[in-house]
C-alpha angles and dihedrals in degrees: 000000000000098000128121116248095251093055091042092054092048092049094046089051092049098043121044096218131132098262117199128185099203105041147015121224113219124169091342095308123112108224114198135196090238114057090208089068095056091088094054096043095048116018099037090046091050092052090053092048091050092049090051092048092050091048089054091050093051091077091057122082107247128163121228091265089045090057091051092046091050091053094045096047101038111025107026095062089054091049092048092049092052094044092051101042101038106040104182128143110272126205112249088232090062092059091045092051092047092048090048091052091051093045092048090053094046095047094037093233093305125121110280116251114241091218129051108242093208098056104020091239143050096274128077142091094281093059112132112255121259117213096205090064092047092051093049093047091054097050116084116228 
């Protein structure tokens, strides 16, 4: 990332890697020279990937609990990994948008029920995930 162009061209010719000038990809995270760009390179990209995944799942027949299970098994581990490894301040609007995307997928665009049909209340193992709790659980005191 901090190499002159001559050295960069020699290294890229010698090693067939995906060379980038603005970031380094390590364990799925895009680390940038400028810390202000971390949000855009990681969190915005993740939101787009999740939206694309949920679009692909819309064509499949999934029950209400199947929608929640798909989010909990596929998307939540990725969110937790990003929250725990890249602890940067997030705009509140980002969490609201992400939660809205997840809720829209779970409820299939319908109005969310105030009570959980599987348990008769709002508690239970099939409760839709809440991102605020995930963010707070991943941040050390």
